[in-house]
N, CA and C atoms of all chains as a GROMACS GRO file, in nm:
protein
  636
    1MET      N    1   9.908  11.533   5.968
    1MET     CA    2  10.035  11.580   6.027
    1MET      C    3  10.039  11.536   6.173
    2ILE      N    4  10.148  11.474   6.210
    2ILE     CA    5  10.164  11.426   6.348
    2ILE      C    6  10.252  11.523   6.424
    3HIS      N    7  10.207  11.560   6.541
    3HIS     CA    8  10.278  11.660   6.620
    3HIS      C    9  10.327  11.598   6.751
    4VAL      N   10  10.435  11.652   6.801
    4VAL     CA   11  10.486  11.613   6.932
    4VAL      C   12  10.433  11.710   7.036
    5HIS      N   13  10.387  11.657   7.146
    5HIS     CA   14  10.345  11.739   7.260
    5HIS      C   15  10.426  11.693   7.381
    6SER      N   16  10.442  11.781   7.476
    6SER     CA   17  10.515  11.742   7.597
    6SER      C   18  10.422  11.731   7.716
    7LEU      N   19  10.441  11.622   7.788
    7LEU     CA   20  10.364  11.600   7.911
    7LEU      C   21  10.394  11.709   8.013
    8LEU      N   22  10.509  11.772   7.996
    8LEU     CA   23  10.558  11.866   8.097
    8LEU      C   24  10.529  12.011   8.060
    9SER      N   25  10.465  12.034   7.946
    9SER     CA   26  10.439  12.173   7.906
    9SER      C   27  10.302  12.216   7.954
   10GLY      N   28  10.292  12.346   7.980
   10GLY     CA   29  10.163  12.403   8.019
   10GLY      C   30  10.115  12.356   8.155
   11ILE      N   31  10.209  12.322   8.242
   11ILE     CA   32  10.168  12.280   8.376
   11ILE      C   33  10.147  12.405   8.461
   12PRO      N   34  10.030  12.418   8.521
   12PRO     CA   35  10.010  12.533   8.609
   12PRO      C   36  10.105  12.523   8.728
   13LEU      N   37  10.170  12.633   8.761
   13LEU     CA   38  10.268  12.628   8.870
   13LEU      C   39  10.199  12.608   9.004
   14THR      N   40  10.080  12.661   9.013
   14THR     CA   41  10.004  12.642   9.135
   14THR      C   42   9.856  12.650   9.098
   15SER      N   43   9.776  12.584   9.172
   15SER     CA   44   9.633  12.584   9.143
   15SER      C   45   9.561  12.543   9.268
   16MET      N   46   9.442  12.598   9.285
   16MET     CA   47   9.362  12.559   9.399
   16MET      C   48   9.302  12.421   9.379
   17GLU      N   49   9.299  12.377   9.254
   17GLU     CA   50   9.236  12.249   9.224
   17GLU      C   51   9.328  12.164   9.138
   18GLU      N   52   9.301  12.036   9.134
   18GLU     CA   53   9.370  11.950   9.040
   18GLU      C   54   9.329  11.990   8.899
   19VAL      N   55   9.422  11.977   8.804
   19VAL     CA   56   9.394  12.015   8.666
   19VAL      C   57   9.403  11.889   8.579
   20PHE      N   58   9.298  11.865   8.501
   20PHE     CA   59   9.286  11.747   8.416
   20PHE      C   60   9.298  11.789   8.270
   21THR      N   61   9.392  11.728   8.197
   21THR     CA   62   9.414  11.760   8.056
   21THR      C   63   9.404  11.631   7.975
   22THR      N   64   9.309  11.627   7.882
   22THR     CA   65   9.294  11.507   7.799
   22THR      C   66   9.402  11.506   7.691
   23LEU      N   67   9.475  11.396   7.683
   23LEU     CA   68   9.584  11.384   7.587
   23LEU      C   69   9.543  11.302   7.465
   24PHE      N   70   9.454  11.207   7.487
   24PHE     CA   71   9.407  11.120   7.378
   24PHE      C   72   9.273  11.064   7.422
   25GLU      N   73   9.181  11.058   7.325
   25GLU     CA   74   9.048  11.009   7.361
   25GLU      C   75   8.984  10.941   7.242
   26LYS      N   76   8.923  10.829   7.266
   26LYS     CA   77   8.833  10.771   7.168
   26LYS      C   78   8.728  10.693   7.245
   27PRO      N   79   8.624  10.646   7.180
   27PRO     CA   80   8.516  10.583   7.257
   27PRO      C   81   8.569  10.473   7.350
   28GLY      N   82   8.537  10.484   7.476
   28GLY     CA   83   8.576  10.380   7.572
   28GLY      C   84   8.713  10.400   7.633
   29LEU      N   85   8.783  10.504   7.590
   29LEU     CA   86   8.920  10.523   7.638
   29LEU      C   87   8.953  10.672   7.653
   30LYS      N   88   9.018  10.704   7.761
   30LYS     CA   89   9.070  10.842   7.777
   30LYS      C   90   9.204  10.836   7.846
   31ILE      N   91   9.301  10.906   7.785
   31ILE     CA   92   9.432  10.922   7.849
   31ILE      C   93   9.439  11.067   7.895
   32GLU      N   94   9.466  11.087   8.022
   32GLU     CA   95   9.472  11.224   8.070
   32GLU      C   96   9.590  11.247   8.162
   33ARG      N   97   9.633  11.372   8.162
   33ARG     CA   98   9.734  11.418   8.257
   33ARG      C   99   9.662  11.485   8.372
   34ILE      N  100   9.706  11.456   8.492
   34ILE     CA  101   9.647  11.519   8.610
   34ILE      C  102   9.761  11.585   8.688
   35THR      N  103   9.747  11.714   8.711
   35THR     CA  104   9.846  11.780   8.798
   35THR      C  105   9.779  11.810   8.931
   36SER      N  106   9.847  11.768   9.035
   36SER     CA  107   9.799  11.793   9.171
   36SER      C  108   9.897  11.891   9.236
   37HIS      N  109   9.850  11.964   9.329
   37HIS     CA  110   9.936  12.062   9.398
   37HIS      C  111   9.912  12.050   9.546
   38GLY      N  112   9.925  11.930   9.596
   38GLY     CA  113   9.905  11.909   9.738
   38GLY      C  114   9.760  11.876   9.773
   39GLN      N  115   9.673  11.872   9.671
   39GLN     CA  116   9.533  11.840   9.700
   39GLN      C  117   9.517  11.695   9.747
   40ALA      N  118   9.414  11.674   9.824
   40ALA     CA  119   9.372  11.540   9.863
   40ALA      C  120   9.221  11.532   9.841
   41SER      N  121   9.171  11.409   9.835
   41SER     CA  122   9.026  11.394   9.825
   41SER      C  123   8.963  11.449   9.953
   42PRO      N  124   8.846  11.509   9.941
   42PRO     CA  125   8.780  11.560  10.062
   42PRO      C  126   8.759  11.447  10.164
   43GLU      N  127   8.759  11.485  10.288
   43GLU     CA  128   8.734  11.389  10.396
   43GLU      C  129   8.603  11.314  10.369
   44GLY      N  130   8.609  11.185  10.376
   44GLY     CA  131   8.487  11.106  10.359
   44GLY      C  132   8.448  11.081  10.214
   45PHE      N  133   8.521  11.142  10.119
   45PHE     CA  134   8.491  11.120   9.977
   45PHE      C  135   8.567  10.998   9.927
   46TRP      N  136   8.497  10.914   9.851
   46TRP     CA  137   8.561  10.797   9.789
   46TRP      C  138   8.530  10.798   9.639
   47TYR      N  139   8.635  10.782   9.560
   47TYR     CA  140   8.613  10.758   9.417
   47TYR      C  141   8.549  10.621   9.400
   48ASP      N  142   8.450  10.611   9.312
   48ASP     CA  143   8.387  10.483   9.280
   48ASP      C  144   8.358  10.490   9.131
   49GLN      N  145   8.459  10.456   9.051
   49GLN     CA  146   8.458  10.486   8.908
   49GLN      C  147   8.401  10.371   8.826
   50PRO      N  148   8.324  10.404   8.722
   50PRO     CA  149   8.268  10.300   8.637
   50PRO      C  150   8.370  10.237   8.543
   51SER      N  151   8.486  10.302   8.527
   51SER     CA  152   8.588  10.252   8.434
   51SER      C  153   8.707  10.198   8.512
   52ASP      N  154   8.777  10.103   8.448
   52ASP     CA  155   8.908  10.065   8.501
   52ASP      C  156   9.002  10.184   8.480
   53GLU      N  157   9.096  10.199   8.571
   53GLU     CA  158   9.195  10.306   8.557
   53GLU      C  159   9.334  10.249   8.578
   54TRP      N  160   9.422  10.281   8.483
   54TRP     CA  161   9.564  10.250   8.502
   54TRP      C  162   9.631  10.384   8.522
   55VAL      N  163   9.702  10.398   8.631
   55VAL     CA  164   9.756  10.530   8.662
   55VAL      C  165   9.906  10.520   8.694
   56LEU      N  166   9.980  10.613   8.637
   56LEU     CA  167  10.126  10.621   8.656
   56LEU      C  168  10.156  10.753   8.723
   57LEU      N  169  10.232  10.749   8.831
   57LEU     CA  170  10.278  10.875   8.890
   57LEU      C  171  10.409  10.911   8.821
   58VAL      N  172  10.409  11.024   8.750
   58VAL     CA  173  10.527  11.064   8.672
   58VAL      C  174  10.623  11.145   8.759
   59CYS      N  175  10.571  11.237   8.836
   59CYS     CA  176  10.654  11.322   8.922
   59CYS      C  177  10.588  11.332   9.060
   60GLY      N  178  10.668  11.362   9.160
   60GLY     CA  179  10.614  11.389   9.293
   60GLY      C  180  10.583  11.262   9.370
   61SER      N  181  10.496  11.275   9.467
   61SER     CA  182  10.453  11.158   9.543
   61SER      C  183  10.306  11.173   9.577
   62ALA      N  184  10.245  11.060   9.607
   62ALA     CA  185  10.102  11.060   9.637
   62ALA      C  186  10.069  10.932   9.714
   63THR      N  187   9.968  10.941   9.797
   63THR     CA  188   9.925  10.824   9.874
   63THR      C  189   9.777  10.797   9.845
   64ILE      N  190   9.748  10.674   9.810
   64ILE     CA  191   9.610  10.633   9.781
   64ILE      C  192   9.562  10.541   9.892
   65GLU      N  193   9.444  10.571   9.943
   65GLU     CA  194   9.382  10.492  10.049
   65GLU      C  195   9.272  10.406   9.989
   66TRP      N  196   9.253  10.288  10.045
   66TRP     CA  197   9.156  10.192   9.993
   66TRP      C  198   9.064  10.150  10.105
   67VAL      N  199   8.950  10.097  10.069
   67VAL     CA  200   8.854  10.053  10.171
   67VAL      C  201   8.906   9.931  10.247
   68ASP      N  202   8.968   9.840  10.175
   68ASP     CA  203   8.994   9.709  10.234
   68ASP      C  204   9.139   9.662  10.226
   69GLN      N  205   9.230   9.758  10.212
   69GLN     CA  206   9.372   9.721  10.218
   69GLN      C  207   9.452   9.844  10.259
   70PRO      N  208   9.575   9.822  10.303
   70PRO     CA  209   9.655   9.936  10.349
   70PRO      C  210   9.679  10.039  10.237
   71ALA      N  211   9.700  10.163  10.277
   71ALA     CA  212   9.728  10.271  10.182
   71ALA      C  213   9.858  10.241  10.107
   72LEU      N  214   9.867  10.293   9.985
   72LEU     CA  215   9.986  10.276   9.902
   72LEU      C  216  10.043  10.414   9.869
   73THR      N  217  10.172  10.432   9.894
   73THR     CA  218  10.238  10.557   9.857
   73THR      C  219  10.315  10.535   9.728
   74LEU      N  220  10.291  10.624   9.634
   74LEU     CA  221  10.354  10.613   9.502
   74LEU      C  222  10.466  10.715   9.487
   75HIS      N  223  10.569  10.671   9.418
   75HIS     CA  224  10.683  10.756   9.385
   75HIS      C  225  10.696  10.761   9.233
   76PRO      N  226  10.781  10.849   9.179
   76PRO     CA  227  10.788  10.860   9.033
   76PRO      C  228  10.816  10.725   8.966
   77GLY      N  229  10.739  10.695   8.865
   77GLY     CA  230  10.753  10.569   8.792
   77GLY      C  231  10.661  10.460   8.843
   78ASP      N  232  10.597  10.483   8.958
   78ASP     CA  233  10.507  10.380   9.013
   78ASP      C  234  10.372  10.383   8.942
   79HIS      N  235  10.318  10.265   8.916
   79HIS     CA  236  10.186  10.257   8.854
   79HIS      C  237  10.101  10.152   8.923
   80VAL      N  238   9.971  10.176   8.922
   80VAL     CA  239   9.875  10.082   8.978
   80VAL      C  240   9.756  10.070   8.883
   81THR      N  241   9.695   9.954   8.884
   81THR     CA  242   9.570   9.932   8.811
   81THR      C  243   9.457   9.935   8.913
   82ILE      N  244   9.360  10.021   8.890
   82ILE     CA  245   9.246  10.034   8.981
   82ILE      C  246   9.123   9.983   8.908
   83PRO      N  247   9.079   9.861   8.938
   83PRO     CA  248   8.960   9.809   8.869
   83PRO      C  249   8.838   9.897   8.896
   84SER      N  250   8.744   9.894   8.802
   84SER     CA  251   8.622   9.975   8.818
   84SER      C  252   8.556   9.943   8.952
   85HIS      N  253   8.497  10.045   9.008
   85HIS     CA  254   8.424  10.035   9.134
   85HIS      C  255   8.510   9.990   9.252
   86THR      N  256   8.640  10.011   9.242
   86THR     CA  257   8.727   9.991   9.358
   86THR      C  258   8.734  10.125   9.430
   87ARG      N  259   8.674  10.129   9.544
   87ARG     CA  260   8.666  10.257   9.615
   87ARG      C  261   8.804  10.297   9.667
   88HIS      N  262   8.839  10.422   9.640
   88HIS     CA  263   8.969  10.472   9.682
   88HIS      C  264   8.963  10.623   9.697
   89ARG      N  265   9.058  10.675   9.769
   89ARG     CA  266   9.071  10.820   9.780
   89ARG      C  267   9.219  10.855   9.788
   90VAL      N  268   9.249  10.977   9.748
   90VAL     CA  269   9.387  11.023   9.749
   90VAL      C  270   9.408  11.098   9.880
   91VAL      N  271   9.493  11.042   9.964
   91VAL     CA  272   9.511  11.098  10.098
   91VAL      C  273   9.603  11.220  10.094
   92GLN      N  274   9.708  11.212  10.013
   92GLN     CA  275   9.798  11.327  10.001
   92GLN      C  276   9.865  11.324   9.865
   93THR      N  277   9.898  11.443   9.818
   93THR     CA  278   9.985  11.456   9.700
   93THR      C  279  10.089  11.562   9.734
   94SER      N  280  10.206  11.549   9.672
   94SER     CA  281  10.307  11.654   9.687
   94SER      C  282  10.270  11.770   9.596
   95PRO      N  283  10.331  11.886   9.617
   95PRO     CA  284  10.294  12.004   9.537
   95PRO      C  285  10.327  11.987   9.388
   96ASP      N  286  10.414  11.892   9.356
   96ASP     CA  287  10.458  11.873   9.217
   96ASP      C  288  10.406  11.742   9.158
   97ALA      N  289  10.298  11.689   9.213
   97ALA     CA  290  10.251  11.558   9.167
   97ALA      C  291  10.193  11.568   9.025
   98LEU      N  292  10.236  11.477   8.939
   98LEU     CA  293  10.189  11.473   8.800
   98LEU      C  294  10.157  11.327   8.768
   99TRP      N  295  10.034  11.303   8.726
   99TRP     CA  296   9.986  11.168   8.698
   99TRP      C  297   9.956  11.153   8.549
  100LEU      N  298   9.972  11.031   8.502
  100LEU     CA  299   9.920  10.993   8.372
  100LEU      C  300   9.813  10.886   8.400
  101ALA      N  301   9.690  10.912   8.360
  101ALA     CA  302   9.581  10.818   8.388
  101ALA      C  303   9.520  10.769   8.259
  102VAL      N  304   9.498  10.638   8.251
  102VAL     CA  305   9.430  10.579   8.136
  102VAL      C  306   9.300  10.519   8.188
  103HIS      N  307   9.188  10.572   8.141
  103HIS     CA  308   9.055  10.524   8.182
  103HIS      C  309   8.999  10.436   8.070
  104VAL      N  310   8.956  10.317   8.107
  104VAL     CA  311   8.912  10.221   8.007
  104VAL      C  312   8.775  10.167   8.044
  105ASP      N  313   8.680  10.184   7.956
  105ASP     CA  314   8.546  10.129   7.979
  105ASP      C  315   8.543   9.979   7.952
  106GLY      N  316   8.436   9.919   7.998
  106GLY     CA  317   8.412   9.779   7.962
  106GLY      C  318   8.488   9.687   8.049
  107MET      N  319   9.350   9.259   9.585
  107MET     CA  320   9.466   9.333   9.640
  107MET      C  321   9.532   9.412   9.527
  108ILE      N  322   9.553   9.538   9.551
  108ILE     CA  323   9.613   9.625   9.449
  108ILE      C  324   9.760   9.645   9.483
  109HIS      N  325   9.844   9.626   9.384
  109HIS     CA  326   9.988   9.636   9.406
  109HIS      C  327  10.046   9.751   9.326
  110VAL      N  328  10.154   9.805   9.377
  110VAL     CA  329  10.230   9.908   9.306
  110VAL      C  330  10.342   9.840   9.229
  111HIS      N  331  10.360   9.879   9.105
  111HIS     CA  332  10.473   9.834   9.026
  111HIS      C  333  10.548   9.958   8.978
  112SER      N  334  10.675   9.941   8.949
  112SER     CA  335  10.752  10.055   8.899
  112SER      C  336  10.786  10.037   8.753
  113LEU      N  337  10.764  10.144   8.679
  113LEU     CA  338  10.800  10.146   8.537
  113LEU      C  339  10.950  10.127   8.520
  114LEU      N  340  11.024  10.158   8.625
  114LEU     CA  341  11.170  10.162   8.614
  114LEU      C  342  11.236  10.035   8.668
  115SER      N  343  11.155   9.940   8.716
  115SER     CA  344  11.216   9.819   8.772
  115SER      C  345  11.227   9.711   8.665
  116GLY      N  346  11.328   9.628   8.681
  116GLY     CA  347  11.344   9.515   8.590
  116GLY      C  348  11.382   9.556   8.449
  117ILE      N  349  11.449   9.671   8.437
  117ILE     CA  350  11.492   9.713   8.303
  117ILE      C  351  11.624   9.644   8.270
  118PRO      N  352  11.628   9.575   8.158
  118PRO     CA  353  11.756   9.514   8.121
  118PRO      C  354  11.859   9.624   8.095
  119LEU      N  355  11.978   9.605   8.149
  119LEU     CA  356  12.080   9.710   8.134
  119LEU      C  357  12.126   9.719   7.990
  120THR      N  358  12.127   9.606   7.925
  120THR     CA  359  12.164   9.605   7.786
  120THR      C  360  12.092   9.488   7.720
  121SER      N  361  12.066   9.501   7.595
  121SER     CA  362  11.996   9.394   7.525
  121SER      C  363  12.022   9.412   7.377
  122MET      N  364  12.028   9.301   7.308
  122MET     CA  365  12.046   9.308   7.163
  122MET      C  366  11.918   9.351   7.095
  123GLU      N  367  11.807   9.339   7.166
  123GLU     CA  368  11.677   9.370   7.106
  123GLU      C  369  11.597   9.462   7.197
  124GLU      N  370  11.498   9.525   7.142
  124GLU     CA  371  11.404   9.599   7.225
  124GLU      C  372  11.327   9.499   7.310
  125VAL      N  373  11.291   9.541   7.431
  125VAL     CA  374  11.218   9.454   7.522
  125VAL      C  375  11.080   9.514   7.548
  126PHE      N  376  10.976   9.433   7.527
  126PHE     CA  377  10.837   9.477   7.542
  126PHE      C  378  10.777   9.412   7.667
  127THR      N  379  10.723   9.491   7.757
  127THR     CA  380  10.663   9.440   7.880
  127THR      C  381  10.519   9.492   7.889
  128THR      N  382  10.422   9.399   7.893
  128THR     CA  383  10.282   9.441   7.903
  128THR      C  384  10.252   9.481   8.047
  129LEU      N  385  10.198   9.601   8.065
  129LEU     CA  386  10.167   9.653   8.198
  129LEU      C  387  10.019   9.640   8.231
  130PHE      N  388   9.936   9.648   8.128
  130PHE     CA  389   9.790   9.638   8.147
  130PHE      C  390   9.731   9.597   8.013
  131GLU      N  391   9.633   9.509   8.020
  131GLU     CA  392   9.576   9.461   7.894
  131GLU      C  393   9.431   9.423   7.916
  132LYS      N  394   9.347   9.464   7.822
  132LYS     CA  395   9.213   9.410   7.816
  132LYS      C  396   9.171   9.414   7.669
  133PRO      N  397   9.059   9.352   7.634
  133PRO     CA  398   9.026   9.345   7.491
  133PRO      C  399   9.028   9.483   7.425
  134GLY      N  400   9.105   9.494   7.320
  134GLY     CA  401   9.111   9.619   7.244
  134GLY      C  402   9.211   9.720   7.296
  135LEU      N  403   9.280   9.685   7.404
  135LEU     CA  404   9.374   9.782   7.464
  135LEU      C  405   9.496   9.712   7.522
  136LYS      N  406   9.612   9.768   7.497
  136LYS     CA  407   9.733   9.719   7.563
  136LYS      C  408   9.821   9.836   7.598
  137ILE      N  409   9.867   9.838   7.725
  137ILE     CA  410   9.965   9.936   7.769
  137ILE      C  411  10.095   9.861   7.788
  138GLU      N  412  10.200   9.907   7.722
  138GLU     CA  413  10.326   9.836   7.736
  138GLU      C  414  10.442   9.930   7.755
  139ARG      N  415  10.543   9.878   7.820
  139ARG     CA  416  10.672   9.947   7.833
  139ARG      C  417  10.765   9.891   7.728
  140ILE      N  418  10.837   9.977   7.663
  140ILE     CA  419  10.934   9.933   7.563
  140ILE      C  420  11.069   9.993   7.602
  141THR      N  421  11.169   9.907   7.618
  141THR     CA  422  11.304   9.958   7.642
  141THR      C  423  11.386   9.935   7.517
  142SER      N  424  11.447  10.042   7.474
  142SER     CA  425  11.534  10.036   7.356
  142SER      C  426  11.677  10.060   7.404
  143HIS      N  427  11.769  10.008   7.331
  143HIS     CA  428  11.911  10.024   7.369
  143HIS      C  429  11.989  10.064   7.246
  144GLY      N  430  11.943  10.169   7.181
  144GLY     CA  431  12.013  10.215   7.061
  144GLY      C  432  11.960  10.148   6.935
  145GLN      N  433  11.861  10.058   6.950
  145GLN     CA  434  11.808   9.993   6.830
  145GLN      C  435  11.733  10.092   6.740
  146ALA      N  436  11.731  10.060   6.614
  146ALA     CA  437  11.650  10.133   6.517
  146ALA      C  438  11.577  10.029   6.433
  147SER      N  439  11.470  10.072   6.367
  147SER     CA  440  11.401   9.981   6.276
  147SER      C  441  11.498   9.943   6.164
  148PRO      N  442  11.490   9.820   6.117
  148PRO     CA  443  11.578   9.780   6.006
  148PRO      C  444  11.559   9.872   5.886
  149GLU      N  445  11.664   9.888   5.811
  149GLU     CA  446  11.658   9.968   5.688
  149GLU      C  447  11.544   9.919   5.599
  150GLY      N  448  11.460  10.010   5.556
  150GLY     CA  449  11.352   9.972   5.465
  150GLY      C  450  11.228   9.915   5.533
  151PHE      N  451  11.234   9.896   5.667
  151PHE     CA  452  11.118   9.844   5.741
  151PHE      C  453  11.030   9.959   5.785
  152TRP      N  454  10.900   9.944   5.767
  152TRP     CA  455  10.804  10.044   5.814
  152TRP      C  456  10.699   9.976   5.900
  153TYR      N  457  10.673  10.032   6.017
  153TYR     CA  458  10.558   9.987   6.095
  153TYR      C  459  10.430  10.030   6.023
  154ASP      N  460  10.333   9.940   6.019
  154ASP     CA  461  10.202   9.971   5.960
  154ASP      C  462  10.101   9.899   6.048
  155GLN      N  463  10.063   9.965   6.158
  155GLN     CA  464   9.992   9.898   6.266
  155GLN      C  465   9.840   9.908   6.253
  156PRO      N  466   9.770   9.802   6.285
  156PRO     CA  467   9.624   9.804   6.276
  156PRO      C  468   9.559   9.885   6.388
  157SER      N  469   9.634   9.916   6.494
  157SER     CA  470   9.578   9.989   6.608
  157SER      C  471   9.632  10.131   6.611
  158ASP      N  472   9.553  10.220   6.669
  158ASP     CA  473   9.607  10.351   6.704
  158ASP      C  474   9.708  10.331   6.817
  159GLU      N  475   9.810  10.415   6.818
  159GLU     CA  476   9.910  10.406   6.924
  159GLU      C  477   9.934  10.546   6.981
  160TRP      N  478   9.928  10.555   7.112
  160TRP     CA  479   9.969  10.678   7.180
  160TRP      C  480  10.097  10.643   7.252
  161VAL      N  481  10.203  10.716   7.224
  161VAL     CA  482  10.331  10.676   7.281
  161VAL      C  483  10.398  10.795   7.350
  162LEU      N  484  10.452  10.766   7.467
  162LEU     CA  485  10.522  10.866   7.549
  162LEU      C  486  10.666  10.821   7.564
  163LEU      N  487  10.759  10.910   7.535
  163LEU     CA  488  10.899  10.878   7.564
  163LEU      C  489  10.927  10.922   7.707
  164VAL      N  490  10.959  10.825   7.792
  164VAL     CA  491  10.979  10.854   7.935
  164VAL      C  492  11.124  10.895   7.962
  165CYS      N  493  11.218  10.822   7.904
  165CYS     CA  494  11.360  10.850   7.923
  165CYS      C  495  11.430  10.843   7.788
  166GLY      N  496  11.544  10.910   7.778
  166GLY     CA  497  11.628  10.899   7.660
  166GLY      C  498  11.580  10.985   7.545
  167SER      N  499  11.618  10.947   7.425
  167SER     CA  500  11.572  11.020   7.307
  167SER      C  501  11.549  10.921   7.194
  168ALA      N  502  11.470  10.962   7.098
  168ALA     CA  503  11.437  10.875   6.985
  168ALA      C  504  11.388  10.961   6.870
  169THR      N  505  11.410  10.914   6.751
  169THR     CA  506  11.363  10.984   6.632
  169THR      C  507  11.275  10.892   6.550
  170ILE      N  508  11.158  10.942   6.517
  170ILE     CA  509  11.062  10.866   6.436
  170ILE      C  510  11.054  10.929   6.297
  171GLU      N  511  11.064  10.844   6.196
  171GLU     CA  512  11.056  10.889   6.057
  171GLU      C  513  10.920  10.850   6.002
  172TRP      N  514  10.868  10.933   5.912
  172TRP     CA  515  10.734  10.914   5.856
  172TRP      C  516  10.744  10.915   5.704
  173VAL      N  517  10.644  10.861   5.640
  173VAL     CA  518  10.645  10.856   5.494
  173VAL      C  519  10.628  10.996   5.435
  174ASP      N  520  10.542  11.075   5.496
  174ASP     CA  521  10.500  11.198   5.430
  174ASP      C  522  10.516  11.325   5.513
  175GLN      N  523  10.604  11.320   5.611
  175GLN     CA  524  10.633  11.443   5.686
  175GLN      C  525  10.772  11.430   5.747
  176PRO      N  526  10.831  11.543   5.788
  176PRO     CA  527  10.966  11.536   5.843
  176PRO      C  528  10.973  11.450   5.969
  177ALA      N  529  11.090  11.394   5.995
  177ALA     CA  530  11.113  11.313   6.114
  177ALA      C  531  11.092  11.397   6.240
  178LEU      N  532  11.052  11.330   6.347
  178LEU     CA  533  11.030  11.396   6.476
  178LEU      C  534  11.124  11.334   6.579
  179THR      N  535  11.197  11.418   6.650
  179THR     CA  536  11.283  11.369   6.758
  179THR      C  537  11.214  11.395   6.891
  180LEU      N  538  11.206  11.290   6.969
  180LEU     CA  539  11.137  11.297   7.099
  180LEU      C  540  11.238  11.302   7.213
  181HIS      N  541  11.200  11.380   7.313
  181HIS     CA  542  11.278  11.391   7.435
  181HIS      C  543  11.189  11.348   7.552
  182PRO      N  544  11.246  11.330   7.672
  182PRO     CA  545  11.163  11.281   7.783
  182PRO      C  546  11.039  11.368   7.805
  183GLY      N  547  10.926  11.302   7.817
  183GLY     CA  548  10.798  11.371   7.837
  183GLY      C  549  10.724  11.397   7.707
  184ASP      N  550  10.790  11.375   7.593
  184ASP     CA  551  10.722  11.400   7.465
  184ASP      C  552  10.630  11.283   7.431
  185HIS      N  553  10.514  11.315   7.376
  185HIS     CA  554  10.422  11.210   7.334
  185HIS      C  555  10.364  11.244   7.197
  186VAL      N  556  10.332  11.138   7.122
  186VAL     CA  557  10.270  11.152   6.991
  186VAL      C  558  10.158  11.048   6.978
  187THR      N  559  10.058  11.084   6.902
  187THR     CA  560   9.952  10.989   6.866
  187THR      C  561   9.978  10.944   6.723
  188ILE      N  562   9.987  10.813   6.704
  188ILE     CA  563  10.013  10.756   6.573
  188ILE      C  564   9.888  10.681   6.529
  189PRO      N  565   9.808  10.741   6.441
  189PRO     CA  566   9.686  10.673   6.397
  189PRO      C  567   9.719  10.540   6.328
  190SER      N  568   9.624  10.448   6.334
  190SER     CA  569   9.645  10.318   6.270
  190SER      C  570   9.686  10.336   6.125
  191HIS      N  571   9.770  10.246   6.080
  191HIS     CA  572   9.817  10.244   5.941
  191HIS      C  573   9.893  10.370   5.900
  192THR      N  574   9.946  10.441   5.997
  192THR     CA  575  10.038  10.551   5.965
  192THR      C  576  10.178  10.491   5.961
  193ARG      N  577  10.232  10.483   5.842
  193ARG     CA  578  10.362  10.416   5.829
  193ARG      C  579  10.471  10.501   5.894
  194HIS      N  580  10.552  10.433   5.975
  194HIS     CA  581  10.660  10.503   6.044
  194HIS      C  582  10.771  10.404   6.078
  195ARG      N  583  10.886  10.457   6.106
  195ARG     CA  584  10.997  10.375   6.152
  195ARG      C  585  11.079  10.455   6.253
  196VAL      N  586  11.146  10.383   6.340
  196VAL     CA  587  11.228  10.447   6.442
  196VAL      C  588  11.370  10.454   6.386
  197VAL      N  589  11.416  10.576   6.363
  197VAL     CA  590  11.546  10.594   6.299
  197VAL      C  591  11.660  10.576   6.398
  198GLN      N  592  11.639  10.626   6.519
  198GLN     CA  593  11.743  10.609   6.622
  198GLN      C  594  11.679  10.614   6.760
  199THR      N  595  11.740  10.542   6.853
  199THR     CA  596  11.706  10.555   6.994
  199THR      C  597  11.837  10.568   7.072
  200SER      N  598  11.831  10.634   7.185
  200SER     CA  599  11.948  10.641   7.273
  200SER      C  600  11.958  10.509   7.350
  201PRO      N  601  12.072  10.482   7.412
  201PRO     CA  602  12.088  10.354   7.483
  201PRO      C  603  11.993  10.340   7.602
  202ASP      N  604  11.938  10.451   7.649
  202ASP     CA  605  11.854  10.449   7.769
  202ASP      C  606  11.708  10.482   7.735
  203ALA      N  607  11.668  10.460   7.610
  203ALA     CA  608  11.531  10.498   7.570
  203ALA      C  609  11.428  10.407   7.636
  204LEU      N  610  11.326  10.469   7.695
  204LEU     CA  611  11.217  10.395   7.761
  204LEU      C  612  11.086  10.459   7.717
  205TRP      N  613  10.999  10.377   7.659
  205TRP     CA  614  10.872  10.424   7.605
  205TRP      C  615  10.756  10.367   7.686
  206LEU      N  616  10.649  10.443   7.689
  206LEU     CA  617  10.522  10.390   7.735
  206LEU      C  618  10.428  10.397   7.614
  207ALA      N  619  10.376  10.282   7.572
  207ALA     CA  620  10.291  10.280   7.453
  207ALA      C  621  10.153  10.228   7.490
  208VAL      N  622  10.051  10.297   7.439
  208VAL     CA  623   9.913  10.253   7.457
  208VAL      C  624   9.858  10.220   7.318
  209HIS      N  625   9.825  10.093   7.297
  209HIS     CA  626   9.770  10.048   7.169
  209HIS      C  627   9.620  10.031   7.184
  210VAL      N  628   9.546  10.092   7.091
  210VAL     CA  629   9.400  10.092   7.102
  210VAL      C  630   9.337  10.046   6.972
  211ASP      N  631   9.260   9.941   6.978
  211ASP     CA  632   9.189   9.894   6.859
  211ASP      C  633   9.069   9.982   6.828
  212GLY      N  634   9.021   9.965   6.706
  212GLY     CA  635   8.894  10.026   6.669
  212GLY      C  636   8.906  10.170   6.634
   0.00000   0.00000   0.00000
């Protein structure tokens, strides 16, 4: 039986932390929803991920900082591909930021 | 250099056919945008795909018909996982239907 789920259901209205919800998963692949509520990466923290990530900002706004290029601000509908081990951090998110992230190994 | 792209840019305002745009691809995985303009699968045609598909309806509405369960109508933000070889067809799409599809082998 195939069911419909909504990306917009069950979103916490507020949270002290980002909330990660896995939508689909199989070996080497994970699709997840991330809700941010104004969170940013801690000062001095850099993501350095073993997987490639394709990320779409669905709602809100967010700014991603990189080691070796200017920061990028995303608006709804914007997507970026972040190759594995590309160091980055999230400088700001709006209170209503909602991401769709696809993590791909290999 | 990492660039931002918009899911909403370069959408054909009208088209006789659905338009497929690859957003990210690597072996065993493809993320694509599909714009529909009221198209439906031809009468008697059934998709029977070798890959699993996770699909999100971003804009518009669409109805998917299945061999062995009732049709499902999707609204913006709705997503479904379609396992490989699950026969289905698209019965209707609105003129502004925009899908995000993730095809996964294996």
